[in-house]
ZADO-1210 file (C-alpha; in nm, 4 decimals, padded with zeros to 6 digits):
<atoms>
<atom x="13.3132" y="16.1333" z="16.7114" code="UNK" pos="1"/>
<atom x="13.2060" y="15.7728" z="16.6620" code="UNK" pos="2"/>
<atom x="12.9072" y="15.6954" z="16.4427" code="UNK" pos="3"/>
<atom x="12.7296" y="15.3641" z="16.3927" code="UNK" pos="4"/>
<atom x="12.8323" y="15.2166" z="16.0582" code="UNK" pos="5"/>
<atom x="12.6085" y="15.1867" z="15.7126" code="UNK" pos="6"/>
<atom x="12.4555" y="14.8236" z="15.7032" code="UNK" pos="7"/>
<atom x="12.5836" y="14.6319" z="15.4209" code="UNK" pos="8"/>
<atom x="12.2306" y="14.5548" z="15.2037" code="UNK" pos="9"/>
<atom x="12.0818" y="14.2085" z="15.2163" code="UNK" pos="10"/>
<atom x="11.9419" y="13.9701" z="14.9796" code="UNK" pos="11"/>
<atom x="11.7087" y="13.6776" z="15.0510" code="UNK" pos="12"/>
<atom x="11.8415" y="13.4676" z="15.2444" code="UNK" pos="13"/>
<atom x="12.1068" y="13.6829" z="15.4292" code="UNK" pos="14"/>
<atom x="12.1373" y="13.8302" z="15.7756" code="UNK" pos="15"/>
<atom x="12.3034" y="14.1462" z="15.8862" code="UNK" pos="16"/>
<atom x="12.4918" y="14.1995" z="16.1680" code="UNK" pos="17"/>
<atom x="12.3712" y="14.4820" z="16.2146" code="UNK" pos="18"/>
<atom x="11.9658" y="14.2930" z="16.3091" code="UNK" pos="19"/>
<atom x="12.1329" y="14.0432" z="16.5812" code="UNK" pos="20"/>
<atom x="12.0821" y="14.1347" z="16.9392" code="UNK" pos="21"/>
<atom x="12.2863" y="14.2970" z="17.2077" code="UNK" pos="22"/>
<atom x="12.3063" y="14.1667" z="17.4311" code="UNK" pos="23"/>
<atom x="12.3515" y="13.8438" z="17.2228" code="UNK" pos="24"/>
<atom x="12.1109" y="13.5551" z="17.1729" code="UNK" pos="25"/>
<atom x="12.2239" y="13.1700" z="17.1974" code="UNK" pos="26"/>
<atom x="12.0500" y="12.9992" z="16.9068" code="UNK" pos="27"/>
<atom x="12.0726" y="12.6092" z="16.8342" code="UNK" pos="28"/>
<atom x="12.2574" y="12.5339" z="16.5351" code="UNK" pos="29"/>
<atom x="12.1794" y="12.2014" z="16.3196" code="UNK" pos="30"/>
<atom x="12.4268" y="12.3326" z="16.0453" code="UNK" pos="31"/>
<atom x="12.7394" y="12.0629" z="15.9811" code="UNK" pos="32"/>
<atom x="13.1006" y="12.2669" z="16.1222" code="UNK" pos="33"/>
<atom x="13.3777" y="12.1186" z="16.0601" code="UNK" pos="34"/>
<atom x="13.7519" y="12.2135" z="16.1880" code="UNK" pos="35"/>
<atom x="14.0436" y="12.1439" z="16.0514" code="UNK" pos="36"/>
<atom x="14.4189" y="12.1672" z="16.1805" code="UNK" pos="37"/>
<atom x="14.7972" y="12.0094" z="16.1375" code="UNK" pos="38"/>
<atom x="14.6008" y="11.8544" z="15.7615" code="UNK" pos="39"/>
<atom x="14.3433" y="11.6522" z="15.9862" code="UNK" pos="40"/>
<atom x="13.9775" y="11.6912" z="16.0521" code="UNK" pos="41"/>
<atom x="13.9540" y="11.7167" z="16.4442" code="UNK" pos="42"/>
<atom x="13.5834" y="11.8523" z="16.4972" code="UNK" pos="43"/>
<atom x="13.2494" y="11.7198" z="16.3285" code="UNK" pos="44"/>
<atom x="12.9400" y="11.8048" z="16.4506" code="UNK" pos="45"/>
<atom x="12.6679" y="11.5804" z="16.4253" code="UNK" pos="46"/>
<atom x="12.3197" y="11.6816" z="16.5521" code="UNK" pos="47"/>
<atom x="12.2213" y="11.3708" z="16.6323" code="UNK" pos="48"/>
<atom x="12.4738" y="11.3422" z="16.9764" code="UNK" pos="49"/>
<atom x="12.5001" y="11.6815" z="17.1166" code="UNK" pos="50"/>
<atom x="12.4016" y="12.0144" z="16.9653" code="UNK" pos="51"/>
<atom x="12.5571" y="12.2800" z="16.8348" code="UNK" pos="52"/>
<atom x="12.5537" y="12.6440" z="16.8808" code="UNK" pos="53"/>
<atom x="12.5649" y="12.9890" z="16.7322" code="UNK" pos="54"/>
<atom x="12.5988" y="13.3247" z="16.9424" code="UNK" pos="55"/>
<atom x="12.4479" y="13.6418" z="16.7567" code="UNK" pos="56"/>
<atom x="12.5401" y="14.0258" z="16.8893" code="UNK" pos="57"/>
<atom x="12.5399" y="14.3555" z="16.6928" code="UNK" pos="58"/>
<atom x="12.8259" y="14.3902" z="16.4777" code="UNK" pos="59"/>
<atom x="12.9866" y="14.0091" z="16.4961" code="UNK" pos="60"/>
<atom x="12.9382" y="13.7868" z="16.2690" code="UNK" pos="61"/>
<atom x="12.8400" y="13.4417" z="16.4654" code="UNK" pos="62"/>
<atom x="13.0405" y="13.2607" z="16.6941" code="UNK" pos="63"/>
<atom x="12.9869" y="12.8890" z="16.6387" code="UNK" pos="64"/>
<atom x="13.0430" y="12.6705" z="16.9506" code="UNK" pos="65"/>
<atom x="13.0925" y="12.2998" z="16.9186" code="UNK" pos="66"/>
<atom x="13.0040" y="12.0015" z="17.1497" code="UNK" pos="67"/>
<atom x="13.3372" y="11.8575" z="17.3313" code="UNK" pos="68"/>
<atom x="13.2357" y="11.5347" z="17.1500" code="UNK" pos="69"/>
<atom x="13.2533" y="11.6599" z="16.8135" code="UNK" pos="70"/>
<atom x="13.6300" y="11.7370" z="16.8809" code="UNK" pos="71"/>
<atom x="13.8753" y="11.3599" z="16.8293" code="UNK" pos="72"/>
<atom x="14.0281" y="11.2330" z="17.1340" code="UNK" pos="73"/>
<atom x="14.3736" y="11.3944" z="17.2255" code="UNK" pos="74"/>
<atom x="14.2375" y="11.7432" z="16.9997" code="UNK" pos="75"/>
<atom x="14.1856" y="11.9414" z="17.3178" code="UNK" pos="76"/>
<atom x="14.4482" y="12.0350" z="17.5985" code="UNK" pos="77"/>
<atom x="14.4089" y="12.3302" z="17.8628" code="UNK" pos="78"/>
<atom x="14.5764" y="12.6528" z="17.8115" code="UNK" pos="79"/>
<atom x="14.7150" y="12.9451" z="18.0052" code="UNK" pos="80"/>
<atom x="14.4972" y="13.2734" z="18.0396" code="UNK" pos="81"/>
<atom x="14.1112" y="13.3549" z="18.0911" code="UNK" pos="82"/>
<atom x="13.8680" y="13.6915" z="17.9974" code="UNK" pos="83"/>
<atom x="13.5444" y="13.7880" z="18.0605" code="UNK" pos="84"/>
<atom x="13.2648" y="13.8506" z="17.9068" code="UNK" pos="85"/>
<atom x="13.0100" y="14.0724" z="18.0024" code="UNK" pos="86"/>
<atom x="12.7197" y="13.8511" z="17.9174" code="UNK" pos="87"/>
<atom x="12.8197" y="13.4758" z="17.9258" code="UNK" pos="88"/>
<atom x="13.0838" y="13.4184" z="18.1900" code="UNK" pos="89"/>
<atom x="13.4189" y="13.3522" z="18.2416" code="UNK" pos="90"/>
<atom x="13.6026" y="13.2069" z="17.9824" code="UNK" pos="91"/>
<atom x="13.8692" y="12.8960" z="17.9784" code="UNK" pos="92"/>
<atom x="14.0972" y="12.8752" z="17.6742" code="UNK" pos="93"/>
<atom x="14.2120" y="12.5657" z="17.5090" code="UNK" pos="94"/>
<atom x="14.5225" y="12.4264" z="17.2756" code="UNK" pos="95"/>
<atom x="14.3751" y="12.2441" z="16.9830" code="UNK" pos="96"/>
<atom x="14.6174" y="11.9800" z="16.8231" code="UNK" pos="97"/>
<atom x="14.5924" y="11.8357" z="16.4742" code="UNK" pos="98"/>
<atom x="14.8547" y="11.6420" z="16.2852" code="UNK" pos="99"/>
<atom x="15.1823" y="11.8033" z="16.4370" code="UNK" pos="100"/>
<atom x="15.0683" y="12.1524" z="16.4433" code="UNK" pos="101"/>
<atom x="14.9185" y="12.2895" z="16.8096" code="UNK" pos="102"/>
<atom x="14.7290" y="12.6553" z="16.7779" code="UNK" pos="103"/>
<atom x="14.8281" y="12.7690" z="17.1809" code="UNK" pos="104"/>
<atom x="14.4691" y="12.9191" z="17.3319" code="UNK" pos="105"/>
<atom x="14.3373" y="12.8958" z="16.9827" code="UNK" pos="106"/>
<atom x="13.9750" y="12.7997" z="17.1398" code="UNK" pos="107"/>
<atom x="13.7647" y="12.8790" z="17.4278" code="UNK" pos="108"/>
<atom x="13.4599" y="12.7987" z="17.6143" code="UNK" pos="109"/>
<atom x="13.2462" y="12.8931" z="17.9362" code="UNK" pos="110"/>
<atom x="13.1774" y="12.5997" z="18.1905" code="UNK" pos="111"/>
<atom x="13.0078" y="12.7766" z="18.4096" code="UNK" pos="112"/>
<atom x="12.8447" y="13.0416" z="18.2019" code="UNK" pos="113"/>
<atom x="12.5499" y="13.2986" z="18.3108" code="UNK" pos="114"/>
<atom x="12.1995" y="13.1787" z="18.3281" code="UNK" pos="115"/>
<atom x="12.1616" y="13.3123" z="17.9278" code="UNK" pos="116"/>
<atom x="12.4048" y="13.0960" z="17.8184" code="UNK" pos="117"/>
<atom x="12.4067" y="12.7577" z="18.0417" code="UNK" pos="118"/>
<atom x="12.2576" y="12.5626" z="17.7679" code="UNK" pos="119"/>
<atom x="12.6199" y="12.5651" z="17.6224" code="UNK" pos="120"/>
<atom x="12.8413" y="12.5550" z="17.8995" code="UNK" pos="121"/>
<atom x="13.1283" y="12.3046" z="17.7925" code="UNK" pos="122"/>
<atom x="13.1112" y="12.3578" z="17.4128" code="UNK" pos="123"/>
<atom x="13.4175" y="12.4995" z="17.2582" code="UNK" pos="124"/>
<atom x="13.4417" y="12.7948" z="16.9518" code="UNK" pos="125"/>
<atom x="13.7401" y="12.8276" z="16.7981" code="UNK" pos="126"/>
<atom x="13.9232" y="13.0642" z="16.6115" code="UNK" pos="127"/>
<atom x="13.9068" y="13.0570" z="16.2639" code="UNK" pos="128"/>
<atom x="14.2299" y="13.1615" z="16.1518" code="UNK" pos="129"/>
<atom x="14.4104" y="12.9768" z="16.4038" code="UNK" pos="130"/>
<atom x="14.3068" y="12.6784" z="16.1907" code="UNK" pos="131"/>
<atom x="14.3843" y="12.5230" z="15.8688" code="UNK" pos="132"/>
<atom x="13.9724" y="12.5671" z="15.7812" code="UNK" pos="133"/>
<atom x="13.6581" y="12.5735" z="15.9368" code="UNK" pos="134"/>
<atom x="13.3098" y="12.4855" z="15.7596" code="UNK" pos="135"/>
<atom x="12.9782" y="12.6033" z="15.8155" code="UNK" pos="136"/>
<atom x="12.7427" y="12.3377" z="15.5880" code="UNK" pos="137"/>
<atom x="13.0449" y="12.3048" z="15.3605" code="UNK" pos="138"/>
<atom x="13.1587" y="12.6367" z="15.3331" code="UNK" pos="139"/>
<atom x="13.4692" y="12.7313" z="15.4285" code="UNK" pos="140"/>
<atom x="13.4113" y="13.0302" z="15.6669" code="UNK" pos="141"/>
<atom x="13.6141" y="13.4153" z="15.6780" code="UNK" pos="142"/>
<atom x="13.7559" y="13.4975" z="16.0444" code="UNK" pos="143"/>
<atom x="13.6037" y="13.7551" z="16.2102" code="UNK" pos="144"/>
<atom x="13.8334" y="14.0635" z="16.1483" code="UNK" pos="145"/>
<atom x="14.0756" y="14.1654" z="16.4236" code="UNK" pos="146"/>
<atom x="14.3019" y="13.9557" z="16.6754" code="UNK" pos="147"/>
<atom x="14.0036" y="13.9106" z="16.9650" code="UNK" pos="148"/>
<atom x="13.6967" y="13.7974" z="16.8207" code="UNK" pos="149"/>
<atom x="13.6270" y="13.4567" z="16.6707" code="UNK" pos="150"/>
<atom x="13.3242" y="13.5207" z="16.4688" code="UNK" pos="151"/>
<atom x="13.2990" y="13.3206" z="16.1567" code="UNK" pos="152"/>
<atom x="13.1551" y="13.4818" z="15.8201" code="UNK" pos="153"/>
<atom x="13.0265" y="13.2685" z="15.5244" code="UNK" pos="154"/>
<atom x="12.8137" y="13.4187" z="15.2097" code="UNK" pos="155"/>
<atom x="12.4776" y="13.4583" z="15.4408" code="UNK" pos="156"/>
<atom x="12.6236" y="13.7356" z="15.6661" code="UNK" pos="157"/>
<atom x="12.6538" y="14.0589" z="15.5966" code="UNK" pos="158"/>
<atom x="12.8764" y="14.3522" z="15.7439" code="UNK" pos="159"/>
<atom x="13.0501" y="14.5427" z="15.8031" code="UNK" pos="160"/>
<atom x="13.1954" y="14.3280" z="16.1099" code="UNK" pos="161"/>
<atom x="13.3613" y="14.4753" z="16.4156" code="UNK" pos="162"/>
<atom x="13.7077" y="14.4018" z="16.4457" code="UNK" pos="163"/>
<atom x="13.8805" y="14.5973" z="16.1519" code="UNK" pos="164"/>
<atom x="14.0724" y="14.8928" z="16.2808" code="UNK" pos="165"/>
<atom x="13.8471" y="15.1765" z="16.3748" code="UNK" pos="166"/>
<atom x="13.5825" y="14.9466" z="16.4763" code="UNK" pos="167"/>
<atom x="13.6135" y="14.9444" z="16.8918" code="UNK" pos="168"/>
<atom x="13.4028" y="15.2040" z="16.9402" code="UNK" pos="169"/>
<atom x="13.1049" y="15.0312" z="16.7735" code="UNK" pos="170"/>
</atoms>
């Protein structure tokens, strides 16, 4: 029998993924988001040009979506494959290239998302584990456990997190 896990305690300034909603919620973030691959900084947000977003969903660390212009020219190229999110719609996959390294299908976007997520159309999320490093406001993130989910864990986010073995029923 599957039961809901016990949320980790939070301190002031921390968020519990168990307080996040389902269906998920889209939020703007003005935190600086940076991504390195192949020893190069391949993406860097600048709130003054275009907003970045985070998606909050019960049991998941935030998924961060960067505007396409946050990526250096030539970093993103279409990848094969697709998936469907019951909340956001059909995902398009991207290969990211930095230096001499290519991370195939390591990014995804929703080009025509559902109405609740329309504002993030075309913004790209990446699997932190496929990159050299991803940062939120200067902090190096820990990738969400598992191979399917793409949340970014920072010190201010408390779990437990969906994605590890035995968590699929959460």
